C-alpha positions as a Markdown table, in Angstrom:
| # | Residue | x | y | z |
|---|---|---|---|---|
| 1 | Unk | 55.5 | -34.6 | -44.6 |
| 2 | Unk | 57.9 | -31.4 | -45.2 |
| 3 | Unk | 55.0 | -29.8 | -47.6 |
| 4 | Unk | 52.1 | -30.5 | -45.0 |
| 5 | Unk | 54.4 | -29.1 | -42.5 |
| 6 | Unk | 55.3 | -26.1 | -44.5 |
| 7 | Unk | 51.4 | -25.3 | -44.8 |
| 8 | Unk | 50.6 | -26.0 | -41.4 |
| 9 | Unk | 53.1 | -22.7 | -40.5 |
| 10 | Unk | 51.7 | -20.5 | -43.4 |
| 11 | Unk | 48.1 | -21.1 | -42.2 |
| 12 | Unk | 49.0 | -20.6 | -38.2 |
| 13 | Unk | 50.3 | -17.1 | -39.6 |
| 14 | Unk | 47.5 | -16.0 | -41.5 |
| 15 | Unk | 45.4 | -16.9 | -38.5 |
| 16 | Unk | 47.2 | -14.7 | -36.3 |
| 17 | Unk | 47.4 | -12.6 | -38.9 |
| 18 | Unk | 43.7 | -11.7 | -39.2 |
| 19 | Unk | 43.2 | -12.3 | -35.3 |
| 20 | Unk | 45.5 | -9.2 | -34.7 |
| 21 | Unk | 43.9 | -7.0 | -37.6 |
| 22 | Unk | 40.6 | -7.7 | -36.0 |
| 23 | Unk | 42.1 | -6.5 | -32.3 |
| 24 | Unk | 43.1 | -3.9 | -33.6 |
| 25 | Unk | 40.0 | -2.5 | -35.7 |
| 26 | Unk | 37.3 | -3.4 | -33.1 |
| 27 | Unk | 37.9 | -0.3 | -31.5 |
| 28 | Unk | 37.6 | 1.8 | -34.7 |
| 29 | Unk | 34.9 | 0.6 | -36.0 |
| 30 | Unk | 32.9 | 1.1 | -32.4 |
| 31 | Unk | 34.2 | 4.3 | -32.9 |
| 32 | Unk | 32.2 | 4.5 | -35.8 |
| 33 | Unk | 29.2 | 3.4 | -35.2 |
| 34 | Unk | 28.4 | 6.1 | -32.5 |
| 35 | Unk | 29.8 | 8.5 | -34.9 |
| 36 | Unk | 26.9 | 6.9 | -37.5 |
| 37 | Unk | 24.6 | 7.3 | -34.8 |
| 38 | Unk | 25.1 | 11.0 | -34.1 |
| 39 | Unk | 25.1 | 11.8 | -37.2 |
| 40 | Unk | 21.8 | 10.3 | -38.3 |
| 41 | Unk | 20.2 | 11.9 | -35.3 |
| 42 | Unk | 21.7 | 15.4 | -36.6 |
| 43 | Unk | 20.4 | 14.7 | -40.2 |
| 44 | Unk | 16.5 | 14.2 | -38.9 |
| 45 | Unk | 16.8 | 17.6 | -38.4 |
| 46 | Unk | 16.2 | 20.4 | -41.3 |
| 47 | Unk | 19.1 | 21.9 | -42.4 |
| 48 | Unk | 19.6 | 26.0 | -42.5 |
| 49 | Unk | 21.8 | 27.8 | -44.8 |
| 50 | Unk | 23.6 | 30.6 | -42.5 |
| 51 | Unk | 25.6 | 32.8 | -44.0 |
| 52 | Unk | 28.7 | 35.0 | -44.1 |
| 53 | Unk | 29.6 | 38.5 | -44.7 |
| 54 | Unk | 29.7 | 38.9 | -48.8 |
| 55 | Unk | 26.9 | 36.1 | -49.5 |
| 56 | Unk | 25.6 | 32.7 | -48.4 |
| 57 | Unk | 27.6 | 30.2 | -47.8 |
| 58 | Unk | 28.1 | 27.9 | -50.7 |
| 59 | Unk | 27.9 | 24.4 | -49.0 |
| 60 | Unk | 24.5 | 25.4 | -47.0 |
| 61 | Unk | 24.9 | 24.0 | -43.7 |
| 62 | Unk | 28.3 | 23.0 | -44.0 |
| 63 | Unk | 30.8 | 25.3 | -44.3 |
| 64 | Unk | 33.5 | 23.3 | -43.8 |
| 65 | Unk | 33.3 | 21.8 | -48.0 |
| 66 | Unk | 32.7 | 22.7 | -51.3 |
| 67 | Unk | 28.7 | 22.7 | -52.7 |
| 68 | Unk | 27.7 | 18.7 | -53.0 |
| 69 | Unk | 29.1 | 17.1 | -56.1 |
| 70 | Unk | 32.1 | 19.8 | -56.0 |
| 71 | Unk | 36.0 | 18.8 | -55.3 |
| 72 | Unk | 38.3 | 20.9 | -53.0 |
| 73 | Unk | 42.2 | 20.2 | -52.7 |
| 74 | Unk | 43.9 | 20.3 | -49.5 |
| 75 | Unk | 47.5 | 21.1 | -48.0 |
| 76 | Unk | 47.9 | 19.6 | -44.5 |
| 77 | Unk | 51.5 | 20.4 | -42.5 |
| 78 | Unk | 52.3 | 18.4 | -39.5 |
| 79 | Unk | 52.4 | 20.1 | -36.3 |
| 80 | Unk | 53.4 | 18.2 | -33.7 |
| 81 | Unk | 53.9 | 14.0 | -33.1 |
| 82 | Unk | 53.1 | 11.9 | -30.0 |
| 83 | Unk | 54.0 | 9.1 | -31.3 |
| 84 | Unk | 55.9 | 5.2 | -30.1 |
| 85 | Unk | 56.9 | 2.2 | -31.5 |
| 86 | Unk | 56.7 | -1.4 | -29.8 |
| 87 | Unk | 59.1 | -3.7 | -31.8 |
| 88 | Unk | 59.8 | -7.7 | -31.0 |
| 89 | Unk | 63.6 | -8.9 | -33.1 |
| 90 | Unk | 64.9 | -12.0 | -33.1 |
| 91 | Unk | 68.6 | -12.5 | -34.3 |
| 92 | Unk | 71.5 | -14.7 | -33.1 |
| 93 | Unk | 74.3 | -14.5 | -30.3 |
| 94 | Unk | 77.5 | -13.9 | -31.8 |
| 95 | Unk | 78.9 | -15.4 | -28.9 |
| 96 | Unk | 78.8 | -19.6 | -28.5 |
| 97 | Unk | 76.7 | -21.3 | -27.8 |
| 98 | Unk | 75.3 | -19.0 | -30.6 |
| 99 | Unk | 72.0 | -19.4 | -29.6 |
| 100 | Unk | 68.7 | -17.5 | -31.0 |
| 101 | Unk | 67.7 | -14.3 | -29.2 |
| 102 | Unk | 64.6 | -12.8 | -28.5 |
| 103 | Unk | 64.1 | -8.6 | -27.5 |
| 104 | Unk | 61.2 | -6.6 | -27.1 |
| 105 | Unk | 61.7 | -2.8 | -26.8 |
| 106 | Unk | 59.8 | 0.6 | -27.6 |
| 107 | Unk | 60.9 | 3.6 | -28.1 |
| 108 | Unk | 59.5 | 7.2 | -29.0 |
| 109 | Unk | 58.9 | 8.6 | -32.9 |
| 110 | Unk | 59.8 | 12.5 | -32.7 |
| 111 | Unk | 58.9 | 13.9 | -36.0 |
| 112 | Unk | 61.3 | 16.1 | -38.2 |
| 113 | Unk | 58.6 | 17.3 | -40.7 |
| 114 | Unk | 55.5 | 16.0 | -42.1 |
| 115 | Unk | 52.8 | 17.2 | -44.9 |
| 116 | Unk | 49.4 | 15.5 | -46.9 |
| 117 | Unk | 48.3 | 16.4 | -49.6 |
| 118 | Unk | 44.5 | 15.2 | -50.4 |
| 119 | Unk | 41.9 | 15.9 | -53.2 |
| 120 | Unk | 38.3 | 15.8 | -51.2 |
| 121 | Unk | 34.6 | 15.3 | -53.5 |
| 122 | Unk | 31.7 | 16.3 | -51.2 |
| 123 | Unk | 28.6 | 14.2 | -51.6 |
| 124 | Unk | 26.4 | 15.6 | -50.0 |
| 125 | Unk | 25.9 | 17.9 | -46.7 |
| 126 | Unk | 27.2 | 15.2 | -44.2 |
| 127 | Unk | 29.5 | 12.7 | -46.1 |
| 128 | Unk | 32.6 | 13.7 | -47.9 |
| 129 | Unk | 35.5 | 11.5 | -49.6 |
| 130 | Unk | 39.5 | 12.2 | -50.0 |
| 131 | Unk | 42.2 | 11.0 | -51.5 |
| 132 | Unk | 45.7 | 11.7 | -50.5 |
| 133 | Unk | 49.2 | 10.7 | -49.6 |
| 134 | Unk | 51.4 | 11.6 | -46.3 |
| 135 | Unk | 54.9 | 12.5 | -46.6 |
| 136 | Unk | 56.7 | 12.1 | -43.0 |
| 137 | Unk | 60.2 | 12.3 | -41.9 |
| 138 | Unk | 61.3 | 11.3 | -38.4 |
| 139 | Unk | 64.0 | 10.3 | -35.5 |
| 140 | Unk | 63.4 | 7.0 | -33.1 |
| 141 | Unk | 64.7 | 7.4 | -30.0 |
| 142 | Unk | 65.0 | 4.8 | -27.2 |
| 143 | Unk | 64.8 | 2.1 | -29.7 |
| 144 | Unk | 67.8 | -0.7 | -29.1 |
| 145 | Unk | 66.7 | -3.8 | -31.1 |
| 146 | Unk | 70.3 | -6.0 | -29.5 |
| 147 | Unk | 71.1 | -4.9 | -26.2 |
| 148 | Unk | 74.1 | -6.3 | -26.2 |
| 149 | Unk | 75.0 | -3.6 | -29.3 |
| 150 | Unk | 74.6 | 0.0 | -29.2 |
| 151 | Unk | 72.5 | 0.7 | -32.6 |
| 152 | Unk | 70.8 | 4.3 | -32.8 |
| 153 | Unk | 68.0 | 4.4 | -34.9 |
| 154 | Unk | 67.6 | 7.7 | -37.4 |
| 155 | Unk | 66.7 | 9.1 | -40.3 |
| 156 | Unk | 63.3 | 7.5 | -41.3 |
| 157 | Unk | 61.5 | 8.6 | -44.0 |
| 158 | Unk | 57.9 | 7.0 | -45.2 |
| 159 | Unk | 55.1 | 7.8 | -47.2 |
| 160 | Unk | 51.3 | 6.9 | -47.0 |
| 161 | Unk | 48.4 | 6.7 | -49.5 |
| 162 | Unk | 45.3 | 7.2 | -47.8 |
| 163 | Unk | 41.4 | 7.3 | -48.5 |
| 164 | Unk | 39.0 | 8.8 | -46.0 |
| 165 | Unk | 35.9 | 9.5 | -44.8 |
| 166 | Unk | 34.5 | 13.1 | -43.5 |
| 167 | Unk | 31.5 | 13.4 | -41.3 |
| 168 | Unk | 31.2 | 17.4 | -41.2 |
| 169 | Unk | 28.7 | 18.3 | -38.2 |
| 170 | Unk | 26.4 | 21.1 | -37.5 |
| 171 | Unk | 28.8 | 24.2 | -38.0 |
| 172 | Unk | 28.9 | 26.2 | -34.9 |
| 173 | Unk | 28.2 | 30.0 | -34.1 |
| 174 | Unk | 25.8 | 32.7 | -35.6 |
| 175 | Unk | 27.4 | 32.5 | -38.8 |
| 176 | Unk | 28.4 | 29.0 | -39.4 |
| 177 | Unk | 32.1 | 30.0 | -39.8 |
| 178 | Unk | 33.4 | 27.1 | -37.3 |
| 179 | Unk | 32.4 | 23.2 | -38.5 |
| 180 | Unk | 34.0 | 20.3 | -36.5 |
| 181 | Unk | 34.5 | 17.7 | -38.3 |
| 182 | Unk | 35.0 | 13.5 | -37.9 |
| 183 | Unk | 37.2 | 11.2 | -40.2 |
| 184 | Unk | 38.4 | 8.1 | -40.6 |
| 185 | Unk | 41.1 | 6.9 | -42.6 |
| 186 | Unk | 42.8 | 3.9 | -43.8 |
| 187 | Unk | 46.4 | 4.1 | -45.1 |
| 188 | Unk | 48.9 | 2.3 | -47.0 |
| 189 | Unk | 52.6 | 2.4 | -46.5 |
| 190 | Unk | 54.4 | 0.8 | -48.9 |
| 191 | Unk | 57.7 | 0.3 | -47.1 |
| 192 | Unk | 59.5 | 2.8 | -44.7 |
| 193 | Unk | 63.1 | 3.5 | -45.7 |
| 194 | Unk | 65.1 | 2.9 | -42.1 |
| 195 | Unk | 69.0 | 3.9 | -41.1 |
| 196 | Unk | 70.8 | 2.4 | -38.4 |
| 197 | Unk | 74.0 | 2.7 | -36.9 |
| 198 | Unk | 75.8 | 0.4 | -35.0 |
| 199 | Unk | 78.7 | 1.0 | -33.0 |
| 200 | Unk | 81.5 | -1.4 | -33.9 |
| 201 | Unk | 84.1 | 0.0 | -30.5 |
| 202 | Unk | 83.6 | -3.5 | -28.9 |
| 203 | Unk | 84.8 | -5.0 | -31.9 |
| 204 | Unk | 87.8 | -2.9 | -32.2 |
| 205 | Unk | 86.5 | -0.8 | -35.1 |
| 206 | Unk | 86.8 | 3.3 | -35.2 |
| 207 | Unk | 84.6 | 3.7 | -37.0 |
| 208 | Unk | 80.4 | 2.8 | -37.2 |
| 209 | Unk | 78.7 | 0.8 | -39.1 |
| 210 | Unk | 75.3 | 2.6 | -41.0 |
| 211 | Unk | 73.0 | 0.5 | -42.8 |
| 212 | Unk | 69.9 | 1.6 | -44.7 |
| 213 | Unk | 67.0 | -0.9 | -45.3 |
| 214 | Unk | 63.4 | -0.7 | -46.2 |
| 215 | Unk | 60.2 | -2.5 | -44.0 |
| 216 | Unk | 57.6 | -4.6 | -46.0 |
| 217 | Unk | 54.2 | -2.6 | -46.8 |
| 218 | Unk | 51.5 | -2.5 | -44.0 |
| 219 | Unk | 48.3 | -1.0 | -43.3 |
| 220 | Unk | 47.1 | 1.6 | -40.6 |
| 221 | Unk | 44.2 | 2.9 | -39.5 |
| 222 | Unk | 43.4 | 7.0 | -38.2 |
| 223 | Unk | 40.9 | 8.2 | -36.8 |
| 224 | Unk | 40.7 | 11.9 | -37.0 |
| 225 | Unk | 38.9 | 15.1 | -34.9 |
| 226 | Unk | 39.2 | 18.6 | -35.8 |
| 227 | Unk | 37.6 | 21.5 | -36.9 |
| 228 | Unk | 37.3 | 24.2 | -40.4 |
| 229 | Unk | 37.4 | 27.2 | -40.8 |
| 230 | Unk | 35.7 | 29.1 | -43.5 |
| 231 | Unk | 38.5 | 32.0 | -43.7 |
| 232 | Unk | 37.2 | 33.2 | -47.7 |
| 233 | Unk | 34.3 | 31.9 | -50.4 |
| 234 | Unk | 36.6 | 29.2 | -51.4 |
| 235 | Unk | 39.6 | 29.0 | -48.6 |
| 236 | Unk | 39.2 | 26.7 | -45.8 |
| 237 | Unk | 41.2 | 26.7 | -42.7 |
| 238 | Unk | 41.5 | 23.2 | -40.3 |
| 239 | Unk | 43.3 | 22.1 | -37.5 |
| 240 | Unk | 42.9 | 18.8 | -36.0 |
| 241 | Unk | 44.7 | 15.6 | -34.4 |
| 242 | Unk | 44.8 | 11.7 | -36.2 |
| 243 | Unk | 45.0 | 8.9 | -34.0 |
| 244 | Unk | 47.1 | 6.1 | -35.8 |
| 245 | Unk | 47.3 | 2.8 | -35.0 |
| 246 | Unk | 48.7 | -0.1 | -37.1 |
| 247 | Unk | 46.3 | -2.8 | -38.8 |
| 248 | Unk | 49.0 | -4.9 | -40.0 |
| 249 | Unk | 52.3 | -5.7 | -38.7 |
| 250 | Unk | 56.1 | -3.6 | -39.9 |
| 251 | Unk | 58.2 | -6.2 | -40.9 |
| 252 | Unk | 62.0 | -5.4 | -41.4 |
| 253 | Unk | 65.0 | -6.9 | -41.9 |
| 254 | Unk | 67.7 | -5.4 | -40.2 |
| 255 | Unk | 70.6 | -8.1 | -40.4 |
| 256 | Unk | 74.0 | -6.9 | -40.9 |
| 257 | Unk | 77.5 | -7.9 | -41.1 |
| 258 | Unk | 80.1 | -7.3 | -38.6 |
| 259 | Unk | 83.5 | -8.0 | -38.8 |
| 260 | Unk | 83.2 | -10.6 | -41.7 |
| 261 | Unk | 80.0 | -11.7 | -39.8 |
| 262 | Unk | 76.7 | -11.9 | -41.1 |
| 263 | Unk | 74.1 | -10.9 | -37.9 |
| 264 | Unk | 71.2 | -12.4 | -38.4 |
| 265 | Unk | 68.2 | -9.5 | -37.1 |
| 266 | Unk | 64.2 | -9.4 | -38.4 |
| 267 | Unk | 61.9 | -7.0 | -36.4 |
| 268 | Unk | 57.9 | -6.7 | -36.0 |
| 269 | Unk | 57.4 | -2.9 | -35.7 |
| 270 | Unk | 53.8 | -1.3 | -34.4 |
| 271 | Unk | 54.1 | 2.4 | -34.3 |
| 272 | Unk | 51.0 | 3.9 | -32.7 |
| 273 | Unk | 50.3 | 7.7 | -31.3 |
| 274 | Unk | 49.1 | 11.3 | -32.5 |
| 275 | Unk | 49.9 | 13.6 | -35.0 |
| 276 | Unk | 48.6 | 17.0 | -35.1 |
| 277 | Unk | 48.2 | 19.5 | -38.3 |
| 278 | Unk | 46.7 | 22.2 | -39.3 |
| 279 | Unk | 45.9 | 22.6 | -42.9 |
| 280 | Unk | 44.3 | 24.8 | -45.7 |
| 281 | Unk | 41.5 | 23.9 | -48.6 |
| 282 | Unk | 40.8 | 25.1 | -51.7 |
| 283 | Unk | 37.3 | 25.0 | -52.8 |
| 284 | Unk | 36.7 | 24.4 | -57.0 |
């Protein structure tokens, strides 16, 4: 009976996770379908080869990328973040009758710095693939897992690895130096380093408790819109924004000890929002 009950709970958890992924990814799929239709219409027109001072653009109608079959490398620092996090926390009441507690809260993610390094491969005039890593450091403000305790979350660091598909659209301007693009990204974070501080003054302690932990890995989906600008024959500048949503939840064990007693605390976090960036690419 115990085995069947455990398998039933595991099956229910898998079903809940699949439902969560479907609900999160549906908006991304709708946007992808709309962009695909626009790309098909754009490709029906014969490409042109705009020129820039000093010679023709190597990518034909796509000045924002290298010649089909060639590679590029991109460094992309972050400019700003408009990011938030929603969380559900489960713990235990420290006072009798020691009942389980559940709390939901949200906070703001304030970026300290971030930069991405990616390698690009141009398939044709309208399709480009990238592989990259994005390192970020940020603070979390306004998120209090346990209202009865004063808990401050800070010094959060993460690195995410991603693959992306870019659709360069038709160049703008007489010289074709400006080119809008749309990009779809799938990221995996193997874990997020989280530091938080607990105010122990109510327990008679003169110092606070500082705890470091790490979350489980999770997936993020992203949609990017931006512009590429051909600065030199082999150098590109870019600017854009990426909207990110979690495809799976970020689980973390935030349990800690207070005056010899363990306070159990688990969290399910869902960070989402906008990241603005600039970048520079070198084409081989």
